[in-house]
Structures are given as C-alpha cells and as structure tokens.
DSSP file (Angstrom, degrees, kcal/mol; ACC not computed):
  #  RESIDUE AA STRUCTURE BP1 BP2  ACC     N-H-->O    O-->H-N    N-H-->O    O-->H-N    TCO  KAPPA ALPHA  PHI   PSI    X-CA   Y-CA   Z-CA
    1    1 A M              0   0    0      0, 0.0    23,-2.9     0, 0.0    24,-0.3   0.000 360.0 360.0 360.0 138.2  -17.5    6.5   12.0
    2    2 A L  E     -A   23   0A   0     21,-0.2    60,-2.4    58,-0.2     2,-0.4  -0.568 360.0-163.3 -86.9 149.7  -14.6    4.5   10.7
    3    3 A S  E     -Ab  22  62A   0     19,-2.8    19,-2.1    58,-0.2     2,-0.6  -0.993  17.8-146.9-136.2 139.4  -12.2    5.8    8.2
    4    4 A I  E     +Ab  21  63A   0     58,-2.4    60,-2.4    -2,-0.4     2,-0.3  -0.938  46.0 145.8-102.2 117.6   -9.6    4.2    5.9
    5    5 A R  E     -A   20   0A   0     15,-2.3    15,-2.8    -2,-0.6     2,-0.3  -0.865  47.6 -88.1-146.6 174.6   -6.7    6.7    5.6
    6    6 A F  E     -A   19   0A   0     -2,-0.3     2,-0.4    13,-0.2    13,-0.2  -0.623  22.8-163.6 -87.3 147.7   -3.0    7.2    5.3
    7    7 A S  E     -A   18   0A   0     11,-1.9    11,-2.4    -2,-0.3     2,-0.2  -0.968  25.0-132.4-127.0 115.5   -0.6    7.4    8.2
    8    8 A R  E     +A   17   0A   0     -2,-0.4     2,-0.2     9,-0.2     9,-0.2  -0.471  36.3 157.5 -76.1 133.2    2.7    8.9    7.1
    9    9 A T  E     +A   16   0A   0      7,-3.8     7,-1.7    -2,-0.2     2,-0.1  -0.722  27.3  75.5-132.2-173.9    5.9    7.3    8.1
   10   10 A G  E    S-A   15   0A   0     -2,-0.2     3,-0.1     5,-0.2     2,-0.1  -0.382  78.8 -51.8  98.8-179.4    9.4    7.4    6.6
   11   11 A K  E >  S-A   14   0A   0      3,-0.7     3,-1.8     1,-0.2     2,-0.2  -0.239  71.9 -65.1 -89.2 177.5   12.1   10.0    6.7
   12   12 A K  T 3  S+     0   0    0      1,-0.3    -1,-0.2    -2,-0.1    -2,-0.0  -0.475 123.8   1.4 -63.8 129.5   12.1   13.7    5.9
   13   13 A K  T 3  S+     0   0    0     -2,-0.2    -1,-0.3    -3,-0.1    -3,-0.0   0.610 116.9  90.1  62.9  15.4   11.4   14.2    2.2
   14   14 A Q  E <   -A   11   0A   0     -3,-1.8    -3,-0.7     2,-0.1    -1,-0.1  -0.611  67.1-166.4-133.7  74.0   11.0   10.4    1.8
   15   15 A P  E     +A   10   0A   0      0, 0.0    27,-0.4     0, 0.0     2,-0.3  -0.266  14.2 173.7 -69.4 148.6    7.3    9.7    2.5
   16   16 A Y  E     -A    9   0A   0     -7,-1.7    -7,-3.8    24,-0.1     2,-0.4  -0.945  15.8-153.6-150.2 130.4    6.0    6.2    3.1
   17   17 A Y  E     -AC   8  39A   0     22,-2.8    22,-2.7    -2,-0.3     2,-0.4  -0.860  10.4-150.3-117.2 143.2    2.4    5.7    4.1
   18   18 A R  E     -AC   7  38A   0    -11,-2.4   -11,-1.9    -2,-0.4     2,-0.7  -0.870  19.2-137.8 -98.1 141.2    0.5    3.0    6.0
   19   19 A I  E     +AC   6  37A   0     18,-2.9    17,-3.1    -2,-0.4    18,-1.2  -0.909  38.2 171.7-100.1 115.9   -3.1    2.4    5.0
   20   20 A I  E     -AC   5  35A   0    -15,-2.8   -15,-2.3    -2,-0.7     2,-0.5  -0.799  33.8-133.1-127.1 162.3   -5.0    2.0    8.3
   21   21 A V  E     +AC   4  34A   0     13,-2.3    12,-2.3    -2,-0.3    13,-1.2  -0.974  43.9 136.1-114.3 128.9   -8.5    1.8    9.6
   22   22 A L  E     -A    3   0A   0    -19,-2.1   -19,-2.8    -2,-0.5     2,-0.1  -0.968  59.8 -67.4-159.2 170.8   -9.4    3.9   12.6
   23   23 A D  E >   -A    2   0A   0     -2,-0.3     3,-1.7   -21,-0.2   -21,-0.2  -0.432  47.0-124.6 -64.8 140.0  -12.1    6.1   14.0
   24   24 A K  T 3  S+     0   0    0    -23,-2.9    -1,-0.1     1,-0.3   -22,-0.1   0.795 108.4  52.5 -59.9 -30.4  -12.4    9.3   12.0
   25   25 A R  T 3  S+     0   0    0    -24,-0.3    -1,-0.3     2,-0.1     2,-0.1   0.548  92.7  96.9 -85.4  -6.8  -11.9   11.5   15.0
   26   26 A K  S <  S-     0   0    0     -3,-1.7    -4,-0.1     1,-0.1     6,-0.0  -0.407  84.9 -97.8 -85.9 160.5   -8.7    9.8   16.2
   27   27 A D    >   -     0   0    0      1,-0.1     3,-1.7    -2,-0.1    -1,-0.1  -0.592  26.0-138.9 -72.8 128.5   -5.1   10.8   15.5
   28   28 A P  T 3  S+     0   0    0      0, 0.0    -1,-0.1     0, 0.0   -23,-0.0   0.643 102.0  55.8 -68.0 -11.8   -3.6    8.8   12.6
   29   29 A W  T 3  S+     0   0    0    -22,-0.0     3,-0.1     2,-0.0   -22,-0.1   0.442 101.4  70.2 -96.7  -0.8   -0.3    8.3   14.5
   30   30 A G  S <  S-     0   0    0     -3,-1.7     2,-0.1     1,-0.3    -4,-0.0   0.083 104.0 -36.2 -92.5-152.1   -2.0    6.8   17.5
   31   31 A D        -     0   0    0      2,-0.0     2,-0.3    -2,-0.0    -1,-0.3  -0.423  60.4-170.5 -70.5 145.0   -3.7    3.4   17.9
   32   32 A Y        -     0   0    0     -2,-0.1   -10,-0.2     1,-0.1     3,-0.1  -0.902  29.7-124.4-133.0 163.4   -5.6    2.0   14.9
   33   33 A L  S    S-     0   0    0    -12,-2.3     2,-0.3    -2,-0.3   -11,-0.2   0.922  86.8 -10.4 -75.0 -45.4   -7.9   -0.9   14.4
   34   34 A E  E     -C   21   0A   0    -13,-1.2   -13,-2.3     0, 0.0     2,-0.6  -0.986  55.8-130.4-157.4 143.5   -6.1   -2.6   11.6
   35   35 A M  E     -C   20   0A   0     -2,-0.3   -15,-0.2   -15,-0.2     3,-0.1  -0.873  21.7-175.9 -95.6 121.1   -3.2   -1.9    9.1
   36   36 A L  E     -     0   0A   0    -17,-3.1    13,-2.7    -2,-0.6     2,-0.3   0.668  53.5 -60.8 -93.1 -18.5   -4.4   -2.7    5.6
   37   37 A G  E     -CD  19  48A   0    -18,-1.2   -18,-2.9    11,-0.2     2,-0.3  -0.991  49.9 -85.9 165.6-168.4   -1.2   -2.1    3.7
   38   38 A N  E     -CD  18  47A   0      9,-2.9     9,-2.6    -2,-0.3     2,-0.4  -0.919  21.2-160.2-132.3 156.2    1.5    0.2    2.7
   39   39 A Y  E     -CD  17  46A   0    -22,-2.7   -22,-2.8    -2,-0.3     7,-0.2  -0.976   3.8-165.3-141.5 126.3    2.0    2.8   -0.1
   40   40 A D  E  >> - D   0  45A   0      5,-2.7     5,-1.3    -2,-0.4     4,-1.1  -0.922   4.4-169.1-108.6 105.3    5.3    4.2   -1.4
   41   41 A P  T  45S+     0   0    0      0, 0.0    -1,-0.1     0, 0.0   -25,-0.1   0.734  81.9  59.5 -70.2 -21.2    4.5    7.3   -3.5
   42   42 A R  T  45S+     0   0    0    -27,-0.4   -26,-0.1     1,-0.2    -2,-0.0   0.920 121.1  23.9 -74.0 -42.1    8.1    7.6   -4.9
   43   43 A S  T  45S-     0   0    0     -3,-0.2    -1,-0.2     2,-0.1     3,-0.1   0.446 103.2-127.7 -99.0  -1.0    8.1    4.1   -6.4
   44   44 A K  T  <5 +     0   0    0     -4,-1.1     2,-0.5     1,-0.2    -2,-0.0   0.786  53.0 158.6  59.8  30.3    4.3    4.0   -6.7
   45   45 A K  E   < -D   40   0A   0     -5,-1.3    -5,-2.7     2,-0.0     2,-0.5  -0.739  22.3-169.0 -90.2 128.1    4.4    0.6   -5.0
   46   46 A L  E     -D   39   0A   0     -2,-0.5     2,-0.5    -7,-0.2    -7,-0.2  -0.973   9.8-179.3-120.5 122.4    1.1   -0.5   -3.3
   47   47 A D  E     +D   38   0A   0     -9,-2.6    -9,-2.9    -2,-0.5     2,-0.3  -0.964  23.9 157.6-120.1 111.1    1.0   -3.4   -0.9
   48   48 A I  E     -D   37   0A   0     -2,-0.5     2,-1.0   -11,-0.3   -11,-0.2  -0.972  48.4-123.1-141.8 148.5   -2.5   -3.9    0.3
   49   49 A K     >  -     0   0    0    -13,-2.7     4,-2.0    -2,-0.3     5,-0.2  -0.797  28.9-170.2 -90.5  99.1   -4.8   -6.6    1.8
   50   50 A I  H  > S+     0   0    0     -2,-1.0     4,-2.4     1,-0.2     5,-0.2   0.889  80.1  51.3 -62.1 -44.7   -7.6   -6.6   -0.8
   51   51 A E  H  > S+     0   0    0      1,-0.2     4,-2.1     2,-0.2    -1,-0.2   0.898 111.0  48.4 -62.6 -40.3  -10.0   -8.8    1.1
   52   52 A R  H  > S+     0   0    0      2,-0.2     4,-2.6     1,-0.2    -1,-0.2   0.872 109.7  52.2 -69.8 -36.2   -9.7   -6.7    4.3
   53   53 A V  H  X S+     0   0    0     -4,-2.0     4,-2.4     2,-0.2    -2,-0.2   0.940 111.1  47.4 -62.9 -46.1  -10.3   -3.5    2.4
   54   54 A K  H  X S+     0   0    0     -4,-2.4     4,-2.0     1,-0.2    -2,-0.2   0.882 111.4  52.1 -63.0 -37.5  -13.4   -4.9    0.9
   55   55 A Y  H  X S+     0   0    0     -4,-2.1     4,-1.9    -5,-0.2    -2,-0.2   0.955 110.8  45.9 -62.3 -50.1  -14.6   -6.1    4.3
   56   56 A W  H  X>S+     0   0    0     -4,-2.6     5,-2.6     1,-0.2     4,-1.0   0.869 112.5  50.7 -65.1 -35.9  -14.1   -2.7    5.9
   57   57 A L  H  <5S+     0   0    0     -4,-2.4     3,-0.3     1,-0.2    -1,-0.2   0.881 110.1  50.4 -67.1 -36.4  -15.8   -0.9    3.1
   58   58 A S  H  <5S+     0   0    0     -4,-2.0    -2,-0.2     1,-0.2    -1,-0.2   0.818 106.2  55.7 -70.5 -29.3  -18.8   -3.4    3.4
   59   59 A V  H  <5S-     0   0    0     -4,-1.9    -1,-0.2    -5,-0.1    -2,-0.2   0.739 129.1 -95.7 -73.6 -22.8  -19.0   -2.7    7.1
   60   60 A G  T  <5 +     0   0    0     -4,-1.0    -3,-0.2    -3,-0.3   -58,-0.2   0.503  69.6 151.9 121.6   7.9  -19.3    1.0    6.4
   61   61 A A      < -     0   0    0     -5,-2.6     2,-0.5    -6,-0.2    -1,-0.3  -0.483  38.1-137.0 -69.8 140.0  -15.8    2.4    6.7
   62   62 A Q  E     -b    3   0A   0    -60,-2.4   -58,-2.4    -2,-0.2     2,-0.3  -0.857   9.5-140.0-100.6 129.1  -15.3    5.5    4.5
   63   63 A A  E     -b    4   0A   0     -2,-0.5   -58,-0.2   -60,-0.2   -42,-0.0  -0.667  24.9-113.8 -83.3 141.3  -12.1    5.9    2.6
   64   64 A T     >  -     0   0    0    -60,-2.4     4,-3.1    -2,-0.3     5,-0.2  -0.277  34.7-101.9 -66.0 164.3  -10.5    9.3    2.5
   65   65 A N  H  > S+     0   0    0      1,-0.2     4,-2.4     2,-0.2    17,-0.3   0.894 121.7  47.3 -58.3 -43.0  -10.5   11.0   -1.0
   66   66 A T  H  > S+     0   0    0      2,-0.2     4,-1.9     1,-0.2    -1,-0.2   0.923 115.1  44.7 -67.0 -44.1   -6.8   10.2   -1.6
   67   67 A V  H  > S+     0   0    0      2,-0.2     4,-2.6   -63,-0.2     5,-0.2   0.902 112.2  53.4 -66.2 -40.5   -7.1    6.6   -0.5
   68   68 A F  H  X S+     0   0    0     -4,-3.1     4,-2.4     1,-0.2    -2,-0.2   0.927 109.4  48.0 -59.6 -45.4  -10.3    6.2   -2.5
   69   69 A N  H  X S+     0   0    0     -4,-2.4     4,-2.2    -5,-0.2    -1,-0.2   0.867 111.2  51.2 -64.3 -36.4   -8.6    7.5   -5.7
   70   70 A L  H  X S+     0   0    0     -4,-1.9     4,-1.2     2,-0.2    -2,-0.2   0.919 112.0  45.9 -65.5 -44.1   -5.7    5.1   -5.0
   71   71 A L  H  <>S+     0   0    0     -4,-2.6     5,-2.6     1,-0.2     6,-0.7   0.863 111.3  54.0 -65.8 -35.7   -8.0    2.2   -4.7
   72   72 A L  H ><5S+     0   0    0     -4,-2.4     3,-1.3     1,-0.2    -2,-0.2   0.907 105.3  52.4 -65.0 -43.4   -9.9    3.3   -7.8
   73   73 A R  H 3<5S+     0   0    0     -4,-2.2    -1,-0.2     1,-0.3    -2,-0.2   0.816 111.1  48.1 -62.6 -30.5   -6.7    3.4   -9.9
   74   74 A N  T 3<5S-     0   0    0     -4,-1.2    -1,-0.3    -5,-0.1    -2,-0.2   0.352 116.3-113.7 -94.9   6.0   -6.0   -0.2   -8.8
   75   75 A G  T < 5S+     0   0    0     -3,-1.3    -3,-0.2    -4,-0.2    -2,-0.1   0.680  81.1 121.8  77.2  18.8   -9.5   -1.5   -9.6
   76   76 A L  S   <S+     0   0    0     -5,-2.6     2,-0.3    -6,-0.1    -4,-0.2   0.767  77.4  24.3 -85.2 -26.0  -10.5   -2.3   -6.0
   77   77 A V  S    S-     0   0    0     -6,-0.7     2,-0.3    -9,-0.2    -2,-0.2  -0.899  74.4-133.1-132.2 163.1  -13.5    0.1   -6.0
   78   78 A K        +     0   0    0     -2,-0.3     2,-0.3    -3,-0.1    -6,-0.1  -0.880  53.9  71.4-116.8 150.9  -15.8    1.5   -8.7
   79   79 A G  S    S-     0   0    0     -2,-0.3    -2,-0.1    -7,-0.1     3,-0.0  -0.917  79.3 -47.9 143.8-167.8  -16.9    5.0   -9.1
   80   80 A K        -     0   0    0     -2,-0.3    -8,-0.0     1,-0.1    -2,-0.0  -0.741  61.8 -97.1 -99.3 148.9  -15.7    8.4  -10.1
   81   81 A P        -     0   0    0      0, 0.0     2,-0.3     0, 0.0    -1,-0.1  -0.337  39.2-134.2 -61.9 146.2  -12.5   10.0   -8.7
   82   82 A K        -     0   0    0    -17,-0.3     2,-0.3    -3,-0.0   -13,-0.1  -0.782  17.0-111.6-103.4 147.5  -13.0   12.4   -5.8
   83   83 A K        -     0   0    0     -2,-0.3   -18,-0.1     1,-0.1   -17,-0.1  -0.581  28.2-176.4 -75.2 136.6  -11.4   15.8   -5.5
   84   84 A S        +     0   0    0     -2,-0.3     2,-0.5   -19,-0.1    -1,-0.1   0.225  48.0 104.4-119.8  14.0   -8.9   15.9   -2.7
   85   85 A V        -     0   0    0      2,-0.0     2,-0.5     0, 0.0    -2,-0.0  -0.822  57.7-149.3 -97.9 133.1   -7.9   19.5   -2.8
   86   86 A K        -     0   0    0     -2,-0.5     2,-0.3     0, 0.0    -2,-0.0  -0.891  10.3-151.8-103.8 128.7   -9.3   21.8   -0.2
   87   87 A L        -     0   0    0     -2,-0.5     2,-0.1     1,-0.0    -2,-0.0  -0.768  15.4-121.4 -99.2 142.6   -9.8   25.5   -1.1
   88   88 A S     >  -     0   0    0     -2,-0.3     4,-2.3     1,-0.1     5,-0.2  -0.353  27.2-111.4 -73.7 162.0   -9.7   28.3    1.3
   89   89 A E  H  > S+     0   0    0      1,-0.2     4,-2.3     2,-0.2     5,-0.2   0.888 119.0  54.9 -61.3 -39.5  -12.7   30.6    1.7
   90   90 A K  H  > S+     0   0    0      1,-0.2     4,-2.0     2,-0.2    -1,-0.2   0.911 109.8  46.1 -61.0 -43.1  -10.9   33.5    0.1
   91   91 A R  H  > S+     0   0    0      2,-0.2     4,-2.4     1,-0.2    -1,-0.2   0.882 110.2  53.7 -68.0 -38.8  -10.2   31.3   -3.0
   92   92 A K  H  X S+     0   0    0     -4,-2.3     4,-2.4     2,-0.2    -2,-0.2   0.908 109.4  48.5 -61.8 -42.5  -13.8   30.1   -3.1
   93   93 A V  H  X S+     0   0    0     -4,-2.3     4,-2.4     2,-0.2    -1,-0.2   0.911 111.1  50.4 -63.7 -42.9  -15.1   33.6   -3.1
   94   94 A K  H  X S+     0   0    0     -4,-2.0     4,-1.9     1,-0.2    -2,-0.2   0.904 111.5  47.8 -63.1 -41.6  -12.6   34.6   -5.9
   95   95 A I  H  X S+     0   0    0     -4,-2.4     4,-2.3     2,-0.2    -1,-0.2   0.906 111.3  50.3 -66.1 -42.0  -13.7   31.7   -8.0
   96   96 A S  H  X S+     0   0    0     -4,-2.4     4,-2.4     1,-0.2    -2,-0.2   0.899 110.0  50.3 -65.7 -39.3  -17.4   32.4   -7.6
   97   97 A K  H  X S+     0   0    0     -4,-2.4     4,-2.3     1,-0.2    -1,-0.2   0.898 110.3  50.7 -63.3 -39.6  -16.9   36.1   -8.5
   98   98 A K  H  X S+     0   0    0     -4,-1.9     4,-2.1     2,-0.2    -2,-0.2   0.906 110.4  48.9 -65.0 -41.6  -15.0   35.0  -11.6
   99   99 A K  H  X S+     0   0    0     -4,-2.3     4,-2.4     2,-0.2    -2,-0.2   0.906 110.5  50.9 -64.3 -41.8  -17.8   32.6  -12.6
  100  100 A E  H  X S+     0   0    0     -4,-2.4     4,-2.5     1,-0.2    -2,-0.2   0.910 109.5  50.6 -62.1 -42.3  -20.5   35.3  -12.1
  101  101 A A  H  X S+     0   0    0     -4,-2.3     4,-2.1     1,-0.2    -1,-0.2   0.900 110.8  49.0 -63.1 -40.3  -18.5   37.7  -14.3
  102  102 A E  H  X S+     0   0    0     -4,-2.1     4,-2.3     2,-0.2    -1,-0.2   0.902 110.7  50.4 -65.5 -40.2  -18.3   35.1  -17.0
  103  103 A Q  H  X S+     0   0    0     -4,-2.4     4,-2.6     2,-0.2    -2,-0.2   0.907 110.4  49.3 -64.8 -41.4  -22.0   34.4  -16.8
  104  104 A E  H  X S+     0   0    0     -4,-2.5     4,-2.5     2,-0.2    -1,-0.2   0.896 110.5  51.2 -63.4 -39.6  -22.8   38.1  -17.1
  105  105 A K  H  X S+     0   0    0     -4,-2.1     4,-2.1     2,-0.2    -2,-0.2   0.911 111.3  47.4 -63.6 -42.3  -20.5   38.3  -20.1
  106  106 A I  H  X S+     0   0    0     -4,-2.3     4,-2.4     2,-0.2    -2,-0.2   0.913 111.7  50.7 -65.2 -43.0  -22.3   35.4  -21.7
  107  107 A K  H  X S+     0   0    0     -4,-2.6     4,-2.4     1,-0.2    -2,-0.2   0.911 110.9  48.2 -62.4 -42.7  -25.7   36.8  -21.0
  108  108 A S  H  X S+     0   0    0     -4,-2.5     4,-2.3     2,-0.2    -1,-0.2   0.893 111.6  50.0 -66.6 -37.9  -24.8   40.2  -22.5
  109  109 A A  H  X S+     0   0    0     -4,-2.1     4,-2.3     2,-0.2    -1,-0.2   0.896 111.5  49.0 -65.6 -39.0  -23.4   38.5  -25.6
  110  110 A Q  H  X S+     0   0    0     -4,-2.4     4,-2.7     2,-0.2    -2,-0.2   0.891 109.8  51.7 -66.4 -39.1  -26.6   36.5  -25.9
  111  111 A A  H  X S+     0   0    0     -4,-2.4     4,-2.5     2,-0.2    -2,-0.2   0.912 111.0  47.4 -64.4 -42.1  -28.7   39.7  -25.5
  112  112 A V  H  X S+     0   0    0     -4,-2.3     4,-2.1     2,-0.2    -2,-0.2   0.915 113.7  47.9 -64.3 -42.9  -26.7   41.4  -28.3
  113  113 A A  H  X S+     0   0    0     -4,-2.3     4,-2.2     2,-0.2    -2,-0.2   0.894 112.0  49.7 -65.4 -39.5  -27.0   38.4  -30.5
  114  114 A Q  H  X S+     0   0    0     -4,-2.7     4,-2.4     2,-0.2    -2,-0.2   0.911 110.3  50.1 -66.5 -41.7  -30.7   38.1  -29.9
  115  115 A A  H  X S+     0   0    0     -4,-2.5     4,-2.3     1,-0.2    -1,-0.2   0.891 110.7  50.5 -63.3 -38.7  -31.2   41.8  -30.6
  116  116 A A  H  X S+     0   0    0     -4,-2.1     4,-2.0     2,-0.2    -1,-0.2   0.902 111.2  47.5 -66.8 -40.2  -29.3   41.4  -33.9
  117  117 A T  H  X S+     0   0    0     -4,-2.2     4,-2.0     2,-0.2    -2,-0.2   0.878 111.7  50.9 -69.3 -36.0  -31.4   38.5  -34.9
  118  118 A E  H  X S+     0   0    0     -4,-2.4     4,-1.5     2,-0.2    -2,-0.2   0.908 110.6  49.0 -65.9 -40.7  -34.6   40.3  -34.0
  119  119 A A  H  < S+     0   0    0     -4,-2.3    -2,-0.2     1,-0.2    -1,-0.2   0.883 114.5  45.1 -66.0 -37.5  -33.5   43.3  -36.1
  120  120 A A  H  < S+     0   0    0     -4,-2.0    -1,-0.2     1,-0.2    -2,-0.2   0.813 110.7  54.8 -74.5 -29.6  -32.7   41.0  -39.0
  121  121 A A  H  < S+     0   0    0     -4,-2.0    -2,-0.2    -5,-0.2    -1,-0.2   0.765  85.3  95.1 -77.6 -25.5  -35.9   39.1  -38.6
  122  122 A K  S  < S-     0   0    0     -4,-1.5     2,-0.3    -5,-0.1     3,-0.0  -0.487  83.5-121.2 -67.2 128.3  -38.2   42.2  -38.8
  123  123 A P        -     0   0    0      0, 0.0     2,-0.3     0, 0.0    -1,-0.1  -0.541  27.9-121.0 -70.8 131.3  -39.3   42.7  -42.4
  124  124 A S        -     0   0    0     -2,-0.3     3,-0.1    -4,-0.1    -4,-0.0  -0.541  25.6-118.7 -74.5 135.7  -38.2   46.0  -43.6
  125  125 A E        -     0   0    0     -2,-0.3     2,-0.1     1,-0.1    -1,-0.1  -0.499  33.3-104.6 -73.3 139.3  -41.1   48.2  -44.6
  126  126 A P        -     0   0    0      0, 0.0     2,-0.3     0, 0.0    -1,-0.1  -0.410  39.0-111.2 -65.5 137.9  -41.0   49.3  -48.2
  127  127 A E        -     0   0    0     -2,-0.1     2,-0.6    -3,-0.1    -3,-0.0  -0.506  27.0-145.3 -72.7 133.3  -39.9   52.8  -48.6
  128  128 A V        -     0   0    0     -2,-0.3    -1,-0.1    -3,-0.0    -3,-0.0  -0.881  10.0-147.8-102.9 122.5  -42.7   55.1  -49.8
  129  129 A T     >  -     0   0    0     -2,-0.6     4,-1.8     1,-0.1     3,-0.5  -0.510  26.5-110.8 -83.9 157.4  -41.6   57.9  -52.0
  130  130 A P  H  > S+     0   0    0      0, 0.0     4,-1.8     0, 0.0     5,-0.1   0.830 117.7  56.0 -59.0 -33.2  -43.4   61.2  -51.9
  131  131 A S  H  > S+     0   0    0      1,-0.2     4,-1.7     2,-0.2     5,-0.1   0.889 107.1  49.3 -68.3 -36.6  -44.8   60.6  -55.4
  132  132 A E  H  > S+     0   0    0     -3,-0.5     4,-2.3     1,-0.2    -1,-0.2   0.863 107.4  55.6 -68.2 -34.9  -46.4   57.3  -54.3
  133  133 A E  H  X S+     0   0    0     -4,-1.8     4,-2.3     1,-0.2    -1,-0.2   0.909 106.5  50.2 -63.5 -41.1  -47.9   59.0  -51.2
  134  134 A K  H  X S+     0   0    0     -4,-1.8     4,-1.9     1,-0.2    -1,-0.2   0.893 110.0  50.3 -64.6 -39.1  -49.6   61.5  -53.5
  135  135 A E  H  X S+     0   0    0     -4,-1.7     4,-1.3     2,-0.2    -1,-0.2   0.898 110.8  49.1 -65.8 -39.6  -51.0   58.8  -55.6
  136  136 A E  H  < S+     0   0    0     -4,-2.3    -2,-0.2     1,-0.2    -1,-0.2   0.891 111.8  48.6 -67.3 -38.8  -52.3   56.9  -52.6
  137  137 A Q  H  < S+     0   0    0     -4,-2.3    -1,-0.2     1,-0.2    -2,-0.2   0.847 107.7  56.2 -70.0 -32.6  -54.0   60.0  -51.2
  138  138 A A  H  <        0   0    0     -4,-1.9    -1,-0.2     1,-0.2    -2,-0.2   0.820 360.0 360.0 -69.7 -30.6  -55.6   60.7  -54.5
  139  139 A T     <        0   0    0     -4,-1.3    -1,-0.2    -5,-0.1    -2,-0.2   0.471 360.0 360.0 -87.3 360.0  -57.3   57.4  -54.7
C-alpha cells in the first residue's frame, strides 16, 4: 500500500519536512517514489504539487493523519480532521475506567431522580382519622 507521509530533514531543533510517496512498509529516509513538496512547520510554509497529490490519492495512496490534516487545512482534500495522537495501552485503560465511573455516576443520579419523581407522582392517600374509621365501620 502506498503512503503519503513526511520525511524529516533539517537541523537539530529546526525541523523541515519533505512530503513523499512511498510504500507504507519502507523507511521514510530511504528511496521514495516521488517527492510531492516541502513543509516548514516554523514558518508554516507549504510548497506542494497539488496535481500530483490529487493523482496519488486517486490511485489509492493513503495520506498519514498529519499529512491529511495539513492537506485539509489548505483545502486540497475534504473530510473531517483525523486524530494523530497515539495513546499507550496504560492510558487507554485509565481513560476507559474513568468513562465507566462517570457513566455509573450518571446512572445512579438518574435512578435517584427517577425514584424522587415516582414518589412525587404517587397520589398520597388521604389520612383517615380514628373518628372517621369508626363512622365507616358503623355504616
């Protein structure tokens, strides 16, 4: 599968990226099929061959999430931004436990609210005084 991705060049703490097309399993610093442009993140300058990007996307090349979001910001592709952050398994477990705890809290609050509405919805029985009971028994 082909991939459109960044290949970092530049000095230490001065990143500069090439936007290249290559096989997804290959090393981004090795040989590539075509260089589509450059991106300087410090000055936010993007120099790209638009026609070639559209060609490679039409052929079936997949853009990485970061490259896709960059193309999206510049109006070259349409869609929703993709998340490009990878979470560790430990962090995923912690987030899922937190969500479960919040859901349980919401369910318990809903149960309390439902019980309160049921109690309020029940018509209260009229209180019967002992004198009224005697009258009812007499009749």
